Phi, psi and omega in degrees: 000142174235173186297328182295337180297335174298321177291321179295321179298316177296324176295332178282316179290315186224071186298330184263002176297141177288126175269305182228152175226129185213118177050042177085355178255142185244140166244126174283170178296324177297314181293320178297315178299320177298320179289326177295314182294324180290320178297317177299319174300315183292321179293326178283313183289321187273320188242355178070027182298123181244183182298126181093346179289155187252130175240122180260151178228129175238098190195149164297173179296137172195161181301324181294346171299313182289323174307311183295320178303310182286332174297317177300315176304320179296326187265352188073021179266179183237133174269135180243098179282133183253133175289112185289350177272357176286160174283162184303318182300321175294323179290319179295326176298315181293319178298320180288317180299322178272000183046058187289137180273324182225133173249124175252128186210157173278153179298330179299342180246026183290352177301338182285342190295315178303314177297320181294320176301327181277320186267326186222064182301335184273354179290126178285151187235135175232131175260125182290327183228019180196168173254107184291157171306139182051033177222199187214144177288147182298318179296324177294320178301315179294323184291331183255008181293148178205168182101190183269345179065025178227154173237149182291157174061039178253125180202190185292345176280353182287139171300140183237326185233140167240106184251118181279132181253143186291320180069182182257338178218159172067198183285154175293155178244142183266106177282123183267123180247128174283164178301326183288334177296320176288327177298307183291323177300323179293323178297318180294321178295321177299316177296321183291316190261354191060040188289129176226178178292346180274352181284158175227114185264134174254120183250113180242348180275156189288137179292342177291352176249144181293337176294313176294326183278320199239352179289317179227331191293300181290326174300321177302314182291329179290332181263004176082020179274182178252141178235121173266127186249132170252138179303321175203165182281133160221142180301319182299314181290323179299309179297319177301315179294326178297319181281322188273316190266350175053054176291159179256340183218150170203161175242130181227135172271171184306318180300322182280331169303312184293321180298313183288324184280342173271354184288148181299333181279353186302312186293337186253357183282132178284115180251013189296338182281343183283121174275337177193155165243132178256145181213159181176220176081329175204180177290128192263118180299132184300329181292333175286320177299320181297335178296316174285323180298319177300336175268009176085014180246118180296148179244121179258139175258141177229135179242136177175198182202179176306320188288346177249010168087348010244359191295120180223313180229136184202158167267148191246141177303125185085000179265191182280110183251012188275348184272091185302129178092346180281138179267002171108209184249160174303146185294168185302326188243017177218173179245155175217148182208159173253125189229160174271185186293338179273355180092009180274134177296130180270155179288162180307142178083359182255121181294145177190189183272140180277133176232144182231141175222136177163176183291347180276349186281148184297160184273319183188166168270127188306120172064020185226079184295323183296310181296323178299311182298325179292326187266333186246124178224115181052037180087350181270128174268120176272108191286337185082003177265141180260134177198183175216162177241134181274181185296336184268358175098000180283143183257143166238132179258125182270309184182172172291139180298321181285351180259007179293133176256127177248111183238115183059032181086353179263137176276136176233125175265114184305326182301322180295318177293322178298317181301316181290321178295322180292341177284346175287132186292345176267000183258122177272312180208160180200163173218135183241131181229173174261139179247132179299140183222134182291341179262319184256003185079303178216152170224153183280143176230137183245136169253127191230137169258118175288151169294151181303135178082358184255151186227035178303145180252168186299318184295327178299319181285326175298314180297324175296312178298321183292342175286346184235338183234161177298159188296323184293345178269354180287130182306128178289324182231140173236117185250121179273129184225165182266342180202166181232144173292134186212160175280177181300336182260011171094359178291139176286131180271096182296332180289327176288325177296320180298320178294318177295330183278346182307310178298325181295322185292336175283347183251355185086193183302143182227047183281000000 
């Protein structure tokens, strides 16, 4: 059995049930299964895609993204989702690092082709919405496909995804997720959301990220539910879909929660169909959660990473949502612990590194044995995140371990300072980093985006932070900016901020 068999089973049980909805077009489970099987035949007959081969995709969200995922599962091949926000050089690095055999792409991202021709001339090309030079259109591939579309020795133990993570330094690493990781991730998503075949998931986050792909989308398809897919997130389209399409579940990261709840249509949009909104990807400010809760929609938190597929720790629909700031309990099918540097589990209430073990955890970093050894210890994935666990087993995530600021021997968690800054009514977004200091080793520095029309000054924000946090946690310098470097899901990239801050630190305060 492989992961694509779940789609086939649903096609047998409910062939006419809507599987996906995209730009007004619907694929039933029968049609989705047929397209997956035909894509697998085409990849095998045209390009000889075998067990373990890599197929990359560079595309906005669309149903054929999922078709390729399950076609790779059927063949025992691996899908490499490419972040379309990356520069061409970064995309070419990933394609080269993964030794991709076939690249499937949208015409909008054809800028990668000249560089690919020079660096990887043997990579075969498939155009989702066009016929690329020396390539073939996807529908043509499906039309001329033949054969059985299967490879021997393919099952749930086969690697299925190589998802590249940005990391904090150096080149990105490709986290390898087996088919079984997606299976067990789906079981935990079902447990988290009370997911059934009657649910209707609205997916607006990018499929190149495990959050958009695996928190609700693939679990919904495994359980026979319906998924409405947006090519990319916009607050207008998301709110319109909530009112028109009547989804029961969706995933929004803090940046997209803020975007939809700041939109003029927020107050009048009918949200009554939503039984829950899930969020995560970073520490979630309580005031953003409250915006949905005030509208009668429960907000579930999920903690994880690319390496955990990502569902690892979560709060559950119908469970205890009263512990403000908690990301919940270890998932139904995995373990989580808070450990010290030696790997010893710490007692409740003591901060340490969060570690996760279970069938949802990644298998390895592609071609990087050293990084794999650093991250995996006796099956435990050391996340690099700092948190604690209370006496009842609930987790709180404080910050990235590598983002810890040590000032005069005191630990400062940037997320704590950011949370307080974000509570100021004139602050829209912020990022806090450590700046080298000859006396204190490091001091906290804040980069702040003011809300439109506001003119708050640095001293006002320092005074605000001082009302809630110790003096050594108050930012030494506050730099006002128009934007912050961030990942595709809106996380502030603190390592980029540190690079940008380097010239400032050599000049002293720059308020």
